[in-house]
N, C-alpha and C positions, 0 to 999 in steps of 0.2 A: 158243921154245927152238931153238938152232941147234947142230948137231954140227960136226965139223971139216970136213966137205965143204960147208958152207953150205947144207945141205938142211934144210927145216923138218920138224919131227916133231910130229905131232898129239898133243895131250894132252887127255884127257878127265878132268874132275874133277867130283865130285858133292859137294854140300853138304847137311848136315842142319841144319835149324832146328827143333829140338824144344824147346818151352817146357814148363816144369812148372807145373802149376796147383795148386789146393788139394788137400789130402790126400783120401783115399778118402771118399766120401760115404756116410753111413748113413741109412737110413729105417726107421722103426718101422712094422711091418705091424699095423695096429689090429685086424684080424680075428683074428689068432692071438696077439697080444701078445708076439711075439718080434721080436728085432732081425733085420732082413734087410739084408744088405749088398748094395746094388745094384752094378751094373756099375762096375768101376773106371774111371771116365771118363778119368782122367789116362792110364792105360795105353792105353785105346782111342784117345785123341787121338794119342798117340805112334805107335801102330801105323798109324793111318790116314795121318798125315802122312808117315811113313817110306815106306809103300807107294806113296803118291801120287808122292812125289819119285823113288823108285826106278823108277817107271814113266814118269817124265818127263812128268807130267800136271799141268796147271794146275788151280787150284781151280775156275775157270770151266768147264773141260772136265768135271771130275768132277761138278760141280753139274748140268750139262746132262744127263749120263748117268743121274743118280739123281733127276732131277726136283725140284730144289730151287734155291735161289739161292746165288750165290757168297758173299754176305754171311753166310748161315747157316753155311756150311762154314768160312768164314774165322773167324767168331766161335768156332766149336767148336774149331778148331785152336789159337786163341789162349788158349782156356780161359775165354772170356767167355760161352759159351753151351753148351747141351746139345742133343743130337739126340733126337727122340722114337724110340720103339722101332722103328717101321716104317722110318724113315729110316736108323737104325743098321743094320737088316737089309739095306736096299738098298745102302748104302755098303760094308759088309763083304762082301756077295756080289759086288758089282762089282769090288772090289779083291782078291777071293779071299783074304780073311783068315780 
């Protein structure tokens, strides 16, 4: 972009790529016979992806810091996979969610 003095002006633009997955998942807890709604994975996916993008961090970098593979995190963000509870804790702690 140029102004009238032919000087270039820096422009910073961020993009969000948030995909929606299946609705909230429910699991029946067999020990108490009550329905327990587990973590809303779709909301967590969006929060993780948004935080990672806002911190200008690649999936590979985040994977390295939370000791997992980029493929696992990529599948999670796409909605094709889920994270076990320990990995969820590491990711949310590292991203300060």
